[in-house]
Residue frames as qw, qx, qy, qz and C-alpha x, y, z in Angstrom:
[[0.727, 0.040, -0.611, 0.310, -62.25, 94.43, -16.73],
 [0.517, -0.824, -0.067, -0.222, -62.47, 94.88, -12.96],
 [0.189, 0.645, -0.611, 0.418, -59.74, 95.20, -10.39],
 [0.793, -0.268, -0.545, 0.043, -58.87, 92.97, -7.51],
 [0.282, -0.747, 0.379, -0.467, -58.11, 93.31, -3.84],
 [0.661, 0.088, -0.714, 0.214, -55.97, 90.86, -1.84],
 [0.668, -0.709, -0.205, -0.095, -56.77, 90.14, 1.78],
 [0.319, 0.615, -0.471, 0.547, -54.05, 91.75, 3.95],
 [0.487, -0.117, -0.726, 0.471, -52.93, 91.45, 7.56],
 [0.017, 0.163, 0.410, -0.897, -54.73, 94.54, 8.85],
 [0.243, 0.608, 0.729, -0.198, -58.46, 95.12, 9.00],
 [0.186, 0.797, 0.024, -0.574, -58.18, 98.60, 7.56],
 [0.034, -0.415, 0.715, 0.562, -56.02, 97.32, 4.73],
 [0.219, 0.264, 0.929, 0.137, -58.59, 94.66, 3.89],
 [0.219, 0.745, 0.538, -0.328, -61.45, 97.11, 3.92],
 [0.087, 0.743, -0.219, -0.626, -59.62, 99.74, 1.87],
 [0.091, -0.211, 0.834, 0.501, -58.72, 97.21, -0.78],
 [0.207, 0.473, 0.856, 0.003, -62.33, 96.05, -0.94],
 [0.174, 0.807, 0.277, -0.491, -63.55, 99.61, -1.28],
 [0.034, 0.600, -0.489, -0.633, -61.07, 100.40, -4.07],
 [0.152, 0.014, 0.927, 0.342, -61.94, 97.18, -5.85],
 [0.226, 0.615, 0.733, -0.182, -65.67, 97.83, -5.60],
 [0.181, 0.874, 0.122, -0.433, -65.29, 101.39, -6.88],
 [0.789, 0.416, 0.225, 0.391, -62.69, 100.37, -9.49],
 [0.067, 0.968, -0.175, 0.168, -60.16, 102.95, -8.39],
 [0.804, 0.166, -0.331, 0.465, -56.39, 102.63, -8.03],
 [0.561, -0.551, -0.247, 0.567, -54.16, 104.01, -5.31],
 [0.341, -0.005, 0.193, 0.920, -52.77, 106.72, -7.58],
 [0.150, -0.519, -0.484, -0.689, -56.24, 107.98, -8.52],
 [0.530, -0.704, -0.471, 0.044, -57.52, 107.86, -4.94],
 [0.531, -0.368, -0.128, 0.753, -54.48, 109.83, -3.73],
 [0.161, 0.203, 0.305, 0.916, -55.10, 112.48, -6.36],
 [0.292, -0.607, -0.532, -0.513, -58.77, 112.84, -5.54],
 [0.584, -0.744, -0.324, 0.035, -58.42, 113.15, -1.79],
 [0.177, 0.856, -0.290, 0.389, -55.10, 115.04, -1.89],
 [0.740, -0.579, 0.341, 0.001, -53.13, 112.54, 0.22],
 [0.046, 0.629, -0.737, -0.243, -49.61, 111.24, -0.62],
 [0.824, 0.197, -0.433, -0.309, -49.75, 108.05, -2.66],
 [0.417, 0.256, -0.813, 0.316, -47.23, 106.27, -0.37],
 [0.320, -0.152, 0.574, -0.738, -49.51, 106.92, 2.60],
 [0.809, 0.124, 0.027, -0.574, -52.49, 105.21, 0.94],
 [0.709, 0.338, -0.617, -0.059, -50.27, 102.42, -0.35],
 [0.136, 0.268, -0.819, 0.490, -48.98, 101.65, 3.19],
 [0.554, -0.017, 0.450, -0.701, -52.51, 101.55, 4.54],
 [0.832, 0.260, -0.177, -0.457, -53.76, 99.29, 1.73],
 [0.666, 0.333, -0.662, 0.083, -50.84, 96.85, 2.00],
 [0.808, -0.529, -0.258, 0.004, -51.00, 96.69, 5.81],
 [0.601, 0.260, -0.322, 0.683, -47.56, 98.28, 6.26],
 [0.106, -0.322, 0.291, -0.895, -49.18, 101.05, 8.33],
 [0.298, -0.328, -0.892, 0.090, -51.13, 99.30, 11.09],
 [0.168, -0.708, -0.528, 0.437, -52.35, 102.42, 12.89],
 [0.303, 0.471, 0.306, 0.770, -52.93, 105.22, 10.35],
 [0.051, -0.183, -0.323, 0.927, -53.49, 108.77, 11.59],
 [0.273, 0.632, 0.647, -0.328, -57.05, 110.01, 11.77],
 [0.177, 0.713, -0.155, -0.660, -56.07, 112.81, 9.39],
 [0.080, 0.267, -0.819, -0.501, -55.42, 110.11, 6.74],
 [0.114, 0.277, 0.953, -0.039, -58.48, 108.02, 7.48],
 [0.256, 0.590, 0.420, -0.640, -61.04, 110.82, 7.40],
 [0.344, 0.534, -0.333, -0.697, -60.59, 111.79, 3.75],
 [0.121, 0.107, -0.949, -0.269, -60.54, 108.14, 2.70],
 [0.125, 0.398, 0.852, -0.316, -63.78, 107.46, 4.58],
 [0.297, 0.611, 0.185, -0.711, -65.42, 110.58, 3.19],
 [0.230, 0.379, -0.630, -0.637, -64.52, 109.62, -0.38],
 [0.221, -0.086, -0.949, -0.206, -66.25, 106.25, -0.03],
 [0.502, -0.403, -0.146, -0.751, -69.21, 107.81, 1.86],
 [0.763, -0.355, -0.531, 0.099, -68.59, 105.83, 5.04],
 [0.353, -0.892, 0.184, -0.214, -67.41, 106.82, 8.51],
 [0.142, 0.653, -0.719, 0.191, -64.03, 106.16, 10.11],
 [0.591, -0.239, 0.688, -0.346, -65.40, 103.36, 12.32],
 [0.888, 0.376, 0.170, -0.201, -66.63, 101.56, 9.21],
 [0.535, 0.714, -0.445, 0.073, -63.23, 101.98, 7.57],
 [0.134, -0.552, 0.757, -0.323, -61.59, 100.53, 10.70],
 [0.476, -0.032, -0.867, -0.141, -63.95, 97.55, 10.69],
 [0.074, 0.060, 0.711, -0.697, -65.78, 98.52, 13.91],
 [0.551, 0.397, 0.365, -0.637, -69.08, 98.97, 12.04],
 [0.605, 0.260, 0.706, 0.260, -70.44, 97.03, 8.98],
 [0.177, 0.405, -0.334, -0.833, -70.59, 98.42, 5.49],
 [0.696, 0.275, 0.580, -0.322, -73.80, 96.76, 4.21],
 [0.665, 0.690, -0.066, -0.278, -73.26, 97.51, 0.52],
 [0.235, 0.673, -0.700, -0.043, -69.76, 96.08, 0.64],
 [0.497, -0.291, 0.776, -0.258, -70.53, 92.89, 2.55],
 [0.872, 0.350, 0.100, -0.328, -71.93, 91.19, -0.52],
 [0.450, 0.653, -0.609, -0.028, -68.36, 90.34, -1.61],
 [0.952, -0.277, 0.126, -0.015, -66.90, 86.93, -0.90],
 [0.042, -0.761, 0.631, 0.142, -63.35, 85.63, -0.97],
 [0.983, 0.175, -0.042, -0.036, -61.67, 82.69, -2.73],
 [0.686, -0.527, 0.337, 0.372, -58.23, 81.22, -2.25],
 [0.385, 0.800, -0.393, -0.238, -55.42, 82.29, -4.61],
 [0.945, -0.078, 0.306, 0.090, -53.98, 79.06, -6.03],
 [0.160, -0.556, 0.652, 0.491, -50.74, 78.21, -7.78],
 [0.627, 0.368, -0.402, -0.556, -51.14, 76.81, -11.30],
 [0.342, 0.195, -0.919, -0.011, -49.99, 73.33, -10.30],
 [0.227, 0.081, 0.767, -0.595, -52.60, 73.18, -7.55],
 [0.603, 0.239, -0.071, -0.758, -55.45, 73.46, -10.03],
 [0.496, 0.216, -0.798, -0.265, -54.76, 69.93, -11.25],
 [0.295, -0.150, -0.896, 0.297, -55.82, 68.52, -7.86],
 [0.232, 0.116, 0.348, -0.901, -58.58, 71.03, -7.06],
 [0.376, -0.669, 0.262, -0.585, -60.98, 70.64, -5.35],
 [0.871, -0.131, -0.471, 0.043, -59.93, 67.15, -4.16],
 [0.618, -0.091, -0.420, 0.659, -57.20, 68.67, -1.99],
 [0.092, -0.759, -0.184, -0.618, -59.19, 71.75, -1.11],
 [0.611, -0.754, -0.007, -0.240, -58.98, 71.16, 2.66],
 [0.908, -0.102, -0.129, 0.386, -55.39, 69.92, 2.83],
 [0.489, 0.193, -0.072, 0.848, -53.75, 73.34, 2.80],
 [0.156, -0.785, -0.375, 0.467, -54.16, 76.54, 4.76],
 [0.448, 0.584, 0.293, 0.610, -54.36, 79.38, 2.26],
 [0.368, -0.471, -0.236, 0.766, -52.84, 82.66, 3.40],
 [0.026, 0.241, -0.252, -0.937, -53.90, 84.72, 0.42],
 [0.310, 0.551, 0.767, -0.109, -57.45, 85.33, -0.72],
 [0.048, 0.098, 0.378, 0.919, -59.03, 87.34, -3.48],
 [0.307, 0.424, 0.522, -0.674, -62.31, 89.23, -3.03],
 [0.034, -0.116, -0.717, -0.686, -64.99, 88.82, -5.64],
 [0.467, 0.230, 0.357, -0.776, -68.59, 89.87, -6.10],
 [0.455, 0.175, -0.699, -0.523, -69.14, 87.23, -8.80],
 [0.870, -0.149, 0.174, -0.437, -71.69, 84.47, -8.30],
 [0.395, 0.495, -0.773, 0.029, -69.43, 81.47, -7.67],
 [0.876, -0.247, -0.382, -0.158, -69.66, 77.95, -6.24],
 [0.699, -0.692, 0.181, -0.008, -68.04, 76.62, -3.09],
 [0.855, -0.090, 0.266, 0.436, -65.07, 75.28, -5.06],
 [0.384, 0.900, 0.038, 0.205, -64.29, 78.62, -6.67],
 [0.707, -0.414, 0.081, 0.568, -60.68, 79.86, -6.67],
 [0.213, 0.950, -0.115, -0.195, -58.38, 82.55, -8.01],
 [0.830, 0.053, 0.234, 0.504, -55.30, 82.41, -10.25],
 [0.030, -0.844, 0.176, 0.505, -52.75, 84.93, -11.36],
 [0.799, 0.596, 0.045, 0.071, -51.81, 84.96, -15.05],
 [0.578, -0.617, 0.357, 0.397, -48.11, 84.34, -15.44],
 [0.494, 0.013, 0.581, 0.646, -47.66, 84.47, -19.22],
 [0.176, 0.420, -0.122, -0.882, -48.64, 86.62, -22.19],
 [0.156, 0.155, 0.907, 0.359, -50.73, 84.08, -24.10],
 [0.065, 0.714, 0.697, 0.020, -53.98, 86.06, -23.56],
 [0.146, -0.475, 0.016, 0.868, -52.61, 89.56, -24.11],
 [0.101, 0.278, -0.301, 0.907, -53.84, 92.24, -24.52],
 [0.573, -0.507, -0.352, -0.539, -57.29, 91.35, -23.11],
 [0.818, -0.573, -0.050, -0.024, -55.84, 89.52, -20.09],
 [0.350, 0.741, -0.485, 0.306, -52.32, 90.84, -19.47],
 [0.630, 0.032, -0.660, 0.408, -49.81, 89.15, -17.17],
 [0.110, -0.003, -0.599, 0.793, -50.65, 89.50, -13.43],
 [0.551, -0.237, -0.194, -0.776, -54.39, 89.68, -14.08],
 [0.281, -0.074, 0.857, -0.426, -56.29, 87.75, -11.42],
 [0.479, -0.093, -0.670, -0.559, -58.79, 85.21, -12.71],
 [0.523, -0.099, 0.604, -0.594, -61.78, 84.04, -10.65],
 [0.421, 0.149, -0.798, -0.404, -62.68, 80.52, -11.78],
 [0.686, -0.110, 0.418, -0.585, -65.50, 78.13, -10.95],
 [0.041, -0.185, 0.962, 0.198, -65.13, 74.33, -11.52],
 [0.303, 0.373, 0.827, -0.292, -68.93, 73.92, -11.16],
 [0.376, 0.626, 0.040, -0.682, -69.96, 76.36, -13.87],
 [0.755, 0.364, 0.528, 0.138, -71.00, 74.93, -17.25],
 [0.215, -0.382, 0.411, 0.800, -68.88, 76.09, -20.15],
 [0.584, 0.683, 0.416, -0.140, -70.30, 77.25, -23.48],
 [0.633, 0.503, 0.221, 0.545, -69.07, 78.59, -26.78],
 [0.238, 0.719, -0.087, 0.647, -66.65, 81.47, -26.26],
 [0.674, -0.737, -0.045, -0.011, -66.29, 80.89, -22.56],
 [0.226, 0.715, -0.589, 0.301, -62.86, 81.59, -21.06],
 [0.946, -0.271, -0.120, -0.131, -61.67, 78.43, -19.42],
 [0.242, -0.651, 0.718, -0.049, -58.86, 76.75, -17.47],
 [0.935, 0.231, -0.145, -0.226, -57.99, 73.53, -19.26],
 [0.491, -0.524, 0.684, 0.128, -55.57, 70.61, -19.04],
 [0.715, 0.503, -0.390, -0.288, -54.25, 69.06, -22.24],
 [0.979, -0.174, 0.106, 0.024, -53.20, 65.43, -22.08],
 [0.818, 0.292, -0.024, 0.495, -49.90, 66.14, -23.87],
 [0.165, 0.665, -0.214, 0.697, -49.01, 69.24, -21.77],
 [0.483, -0.149, -0.728, 0.463, -48.00, 69.08, -18.08],
 [0.049, -0.209, -0.408, 0.887, -49.60, 72.33, -16.88],
 [0.221, 0.725, 0.631, -0.167, -53.04, 73.88, -16.88],
 [0.242, 0.092, 0.307, 0.916, -53.59, 76.69, -19.40],
 [0.215, 0.615, 0.422, -0.630, -55.97, 79.61, -19.77],
 [0.128, 0.033, 0.666, 0.734, -57.69, 79.94, -23.14],
 [0.547, 0.225, 0.082, -0.802, -60.93, 80.89, -24.88],
 [0.428, 0.130, 0.895, 0.010, -63.17, 77.95, -25.73],
 [0.442, 0.316, -0.316, -0.778, -64.74, 77.82, -29.19],
 [0.538, 0.130, 0.820, -0.148, -67.38, 75.20, -30.08],
 [0.415, 0.445, -0.385, -0.694, -68.09, 74.33, -33.69],
 [0.776, 0.147, -0.464, -0.402, -70.26, 71.43, -34.91],
 [0.928, -0.346, -0.105, -0.084, -69.65, 69.51, -31.71],
 [0.763, 0.159, -0.250, 0.575, -65.89, 69.98, -31.76],
 [0.389, -0.908, -0.083, 0.128, -64.17, 72.07, -29.10],
 [0.647, 0.463, -0.121, 0.594, -61.11, 74.26, -29.62],
 [0.476, -0.736, -0.150, 0.458, -58.88, 76.31, -27.31],
 [0.471, 0.717, 0.126, 0.498, -57.67, 79.65, -28.62],
 [0.465, -0.398, -0.181, 0.770, -54.97, 82.02, -27.29],
 [0.193, 0.922, 0.324, -0.092, -55.69, 85.72, -27.79],
 [0.302, -0.736, 0.291, 0.532, -52.19, 87.14, -28.06],
 [0.624, 0.736, -0.183, -0.187, -50.96, 88.00, -31.58],
 [0.022, -0.666, 0.746, -0.009, -47.61, 86.54, -30.51],
 [0.494, -0.089, 0.852, -0.147, -49.25, 83.12, -30.24],
 [0.666, 0.469, -0.074, -0.575, -50.78, 83.15, -33.72],
 [0.344, 0.427, -0.813, -0.195, -48.41, 80.39, -34.84],
 [0.138, -0.015, 0.944, -0.300, -50.14, 78.06, -32.37],
 [0.414, -0.189, -0.488, -0.745, -53.62, 79.05, -33.62],
 [0.733, -0.301, 0.158, -0.589, -56.32, 76.81, -32.09],
 [0.006, 0.243, -0.963, 0.117, -55.97, 73.49, -30.33],
 [0.704, -0.170, -0.425, -0.543, -58.68, 70.93, -30.91],
 [0.471, -0.392, 0.642, -0.461, -59.68, 69.13, -27.73],
 [0.553, 0.070, -0.798, -0.227, -59.74, 65.35, -27.72],
 [0.755, -0.464, -0.393, -0.247, -61.29, 62.90, -25.26],
 [0.740, -0.214, -0.394, 0.501, -58.23, 62.94, -22.97],
 [0.170, 0.296, -0.131, 0.931, -58.21, 66.73, -22.60],
 [0.272, -0.617, -0.700, 0.235, -60.19, 68.32, -19.78],
 [0.059, -0.652, -0.053, -0.754, -61.84, 71.66, -19.12],
 [0.410, -0.149, -0.709, 0.554, -61.22, 72.21, -15.42],
 [0.079, -0.607, -0.480, 0.628, -63.02, 75.48, -14.74],
 [0.251, 0.749, 0.410, 0.456, -64.84, 78.39, -16.30],
 [0.310, -0.058, -0.217, 0.924, -63.50, 81.89, -15.64],
 [0.065, -0.769, -0.635, -0.034, -66.26, 84.09, -14.26],
 [0.100, -0.992, -0.051, 0.055, -64.33, 87.27, -13.55],
 [0.715, 0.256, -0.108, 0.641, -61.00, 88.97, -14.24],
 [0.319, -0.933, -0.136, 0.094, -59.45, 91.52, -11.93],
 [0.541, 0.550, -0.245, 0.587, -56.51, 93.86, -11.95],
 [0.538, -0.327, -0.459, 0.627, -54.53, 94.89, -8.86],
 [0.053, -0.920, -0.277, -0.272, -55.87, 98.12, -7.44],
 [0.540, -0.782, 0.119, 0.288, -52.68, 98.75, -5.43],
 [0.535, 0.788, -0.275, 0.129, -49.79, 100.42, -7.33]]
């Protein structure tokens, strides 16, 4: 499972989050490896420190094999520029996506290197139904245009339930079922989809926060 980086208010914060996400390293581990205080790196990553000291930036840049100007955003990082960003949606927004895609200005975006369509979006898991594989606060990258298949992880809307849900899709003899992964949800077992239920999107990537 990969980690995620959220777009922040400072250029350095954005780039540092992207670097950590790409290298799958958390703030605590980065601090240990480059011998800098964890709070210092956390402030840079979250944008709380807008003008970090050069003495903090140099070891960070060296660790990721870039120069300080690249870390500041003054020069490109070719190997990192392949990543794209998708808006982080609320769960109730999924029901109208992508019809209302252009009606709201999204202030929070998630970086992803997954192959994803123009209507792709991100969601944060808010319950424990998919523990332990997808714990609470995991970020999901979902694509409404991707074709689902047996054992895909999907975002679905049941006709008799008001909210969208995240489940694993199982296909058997033409029938489709939604399955939670958490042992605590075993009493619910699998839900058979009927004609009024909808699969809204296929999850193409899951990410964990790289900032402690």
